[in-house]
N, C-alpha and C positions, 0 to 999 in steps of 0.2 A: 667530413671524414666518416666513412662507413662504420657502423657499430661493430662489425666483425673484425675490424682492424684497429685495436686499441692503440692510442697514442702512448708515447713514452716520455719520461722526464726530460730526456735529452732533446727531444723535439720541441718541448715547451720552452726550455731555456735557450735553445738555438734561435727560436723565434721571439725572444724576449722583447725586442723592439716593438713587435706587433701587439704583444699582450701586456706590456708594461702599464699603460694608462688604465685599462679596466681592472687589472690586478691591484694597482695602487689605490684606485677608487674604492675597491672593496675593503682594503685595509683601513683607509681613512674613515669611510662611512661606518665600518664595524666598530672602530675604536671610539668614534664620537657618540654613536648611538648606544654602545655598550656602557660608556661612562654615564650618560644621561639616564640610561635604563635602570641603573641601580636606584636612583631616586624615584623613578616611576614605579618600579616593583615594590620598593619599600613603602610607598604611599598607597599601594594597592590601586594603581591607576593603569593597570596593564592594557586594558582594551581601549584606553584613550589613544595610544599610539596606533592601534589598528584602525580606529575610526579616522584619525587624521591622515593616515596613509591612503585610505580609500578616497577621502576628500581631495587630497593632492592629485590622485589619479584622475578624478573627475575634472579638476581644474586644467590639467594638461589636455585632456580630451576636448574640453570646451574651447580651449585656445586653438586647437587644430580645426575644430568645427567652424569657429568664427573666421579664421583665416580663409578657409575654403568657400564657405557659403555667404559670408558677409563681406569678404574682400578686405578684412582688416589687416594691417601691416604686422608682421611678426615682430617688428621692433617695439611696437606698443603693446601687443598682446601675444607674446611668445609663450612657450611652454613653462618657462621659469616664472613669468608673471602670473600665468593662470594657476599654477600649483601654489604659489605663495598666497595669492588672494583667496583661493578656495580654502586652503588650510587655515589661514588667519580667521576667516569668517566662521569656520567650523569650531575653532578654538574659542572664539568669543561666545558662540552659542552654547558650547559645552560647559564653560566655566563662569559665564556671566549671566545675569538675569535669572538667577535661580530662586530669588525670593518670590513666594507666592506661586511658584510653578507647580502645575498639577502632575507633571511627569517626574518620575524618579530619575536620578542621574544615569542609571544603567539603561533606562528607556531612551534617553536622549542619545547615548552612545550607540545603541542599536539602530536608531533612526539615521544618524549620520553615516554609520558604516554601510547600512543597506542602500541608502540613497546614493552614496558615493559609488559603490560597486555596481548597482543597477544602472545608474546614470552613465557610468563609463562604458558599460556594455552597450547601452542603447545608442549613445553617440557613436560608438565604434561602427555601427551599421550604416551610419551616415557619412563616414569619412573613410571610405574603402582605401583611398590613397595612402592613409596612414595606419592601416590595420596592423602592420608590424610594430608600430610604436605603441598601439593599444595593448598588444600582447606583452610587450616589454613592461608597460606600466603595471599591469596586473600581476604578472608572474616572474618578472625579473629575468627575461630571456636574452638580455643584451649580451653580446660577446665583445663589443667595442665601446669605448668611451672617448668622446672628443677631447683633445687637450684643453680646450676652453672650459669644458665641464669639469675636468679634474682640477683646473686652477680655481674655478669658482668654489668647488667643494673644499679645497685646501684653505681658502680664505674664510669661508663660513665656519669650518671646523676650528680654525685658529682663534677666531673671535669668540665663539661659544665656549670653547674649553678655557680660554682666558677668563671669561666671566664666571665659569663654574669654579675655577681655582680661587678667584678673589672671594667668592661667597661660599666656599666649600663647607666651612663649619656651620654656617647658617642653614644652607640647603640640607645638610645632614641632620641637623637638629629638628628642622621642620618636617622632614620626611618621616622620622620615627616617633616624634613626640611634639606635635603641633601645639597642644595645650601648654606643655612645659616651656616651649619656646616663647609662647605669648606671655607667660608669667615672667619670664626672664627679660621681657622687653624687646624681643626681636621683632622686626617688621614682617610678621608671618604672611600678611596679605601680599606685600611686595615680593617676597621671596617665592611664594606660590605662583604669582603671576609671571615672574621671570623664568621659573622652571617651565611652565606651560608654553610661554613664548619661545624659549630656547628649543623646546621639543618640537613646536610647530614649525619653526624655521628649519631645523635639521631634517625633519620628516619631509617638508615640501621640496627641499633641494635633493635629498637622497632618493626620494621616490621617483622623481623625474629622471634621475640618472640610472638607478638600479632597478626600481620596481617596488611595488607594495609588499610582496611576499618577503624578500630578504630584509627590507626595512623593518617590518614587524618582528621578524626573527632576531635581528640584531638588537632591537630595543628591549627584548624580553629575555631571550635565552642566555646570553653571556652574563646578564645580571643575576639570573637565577643560579647559574653555576658559581659565580663569584660569592654571592651571599651565603652559599652553602658551606664555604670553607674559610672565608675571610674573618679575621678577628674583630673588625670594626667597619663602619660604613665607608670611611675614606679609603681604606685598603681595598674594600670591595669594589669601589669605583675604578681604581687604577687597575685592579685585576680584570674587571669586566672589559675595560678598554683593551687590554692585551688579548683577552679571549675573543673579543669582537673583531679586532684586527686580524687575528689568526684565522678566525672563521671566514672572514672576507677573502683572504688570500688562498687558504687551503680549499675553500669551496670552489673558487674559480679554477684552481689546479685540478680538483676532482672532476669538475665539469669537462675540462679538456681531456683528462685521462680516460674517463668512462662515458663520454658523449652524453652528458646530462644537461638539462637546463641550468643555467648559472645560478639563478635565484634559488631553485630547489636544492641544488648542491650546497650552497652556502647555508641555507636553513638546516639541512641535514647535519652538516658539520657542527653548527652551533648547538643542535640538539644532542649530538654525541658528546659535546663538552659538558652538557648538563648531566648526562649519565656518568661520565668519568668523574666529575667532582662529587656526584652522589656516592659513588663507590669510595672515593677518598674520604668523604665525610663519615661514611659508615665505619671505615677503618679507624678514623680518629676517635669516633664515639666509643668504639670497642676498646681502644687503647685507654681512654679516660675511665671507662667502667672498670677495667682491670687495675688501673693505677690507683684509683681512689674510689672507695665505696660510694655508690650513687647518692646516698643521703648525707654523706660526709664531704661531698664535693665543695671545694672552696673556690668561689669565683675570684678572678683577678687577671691581670695582664698575661696573655698566653695560655689561658685555661681552655681555649677552644670555643668559647661562646662570644657572640657579637656584643661588644660593649656599646652602651647608649647613655649619653649624658642626660640625666633626668633631674631637673631642679638643681639641688645642691649636692647630688650624689650621682654615682654611676650605677646603672642597672645592666643586667646581662640577659640577653634573649635566650631562653631555655625552655624547650618543649612548649612553645607558643605563648609563654608568659615572660614578663620582664621581672627577673629576680633581683632583689637588693641584698647585697652582702653586708652584714653589720661589721662594725669596726673590730669586734672580738672574733670575727671569722665565722660566726653563726649566721644561718639564714634569717634575714630580717623581714621578709615578706615578699609578696609577688602581686602583680596586677596585669591586666590585659593590655597589650599595646593598642594605641588608638586606631580606629578604622577610618579609611578615606575612600571616597568614591571617585 
């Protein structure tokens, strides 16, 4: 469709049968990655998802290269297998074998990200037949999704969200206070491993279908937006899922209406959600300041600050610190939240 002839909503929904699968894929991927992203952002592991998405892209490109130049069957080494293997290896490298390592975690993240991006581009010059697929992997320019891919995405999303729901309280506790979770006897190592494994699987599948750019955006931006206004981590996870799903659909719709690359449009919509919730958060903060003097503020359910279970009491995330409200309503102390790489 030429840029000077913008499409209309009527045209989009008249052709819904054509756009249904990619639009729904954006919704499902956005919801899944938004939910997982809350724990990623809370643990300060934002660039883990970026590195994994680039590794997934390299795996897809390597699978195409092997099929063309080595004659390997797509049944045994298809794009899904390639992305899953590459993402799994990258996840193992990033979270395992850290003892005695000379490189800082951010250095390893940078290495995986750069090698994934550079490797994908390099292989792209050797698989001219699949150049469109390489562009899709990197920038999310796909406008169509195969029904089989949507079905696979639905299955993976259902399994991973069910796992997250079963361990929601544990994942939330480990995300915001790993030391406290360890003191309470929670299996912090297992929970951390399950979180990274879930993220790796989600990223490998969604990157192959949507591309690295929208996958990174869905993992980070809806979570940022939700954490700005949600009263606790569990609510933030659900809100991020809603915001991620909305960004997936509205981004695809915006791409159709304004002739934009799909992945870029989805990332822009998710970024707009961050700005919107930032404004909402500022309005809520102003209301709290007017309603209660800043130094007389009493933390509690509905006070506007994120509640975090810490040992035998509840803290509230306030101005970058975890505040503890005493039983008499007075401020009982504060401490810094734990840092994770």
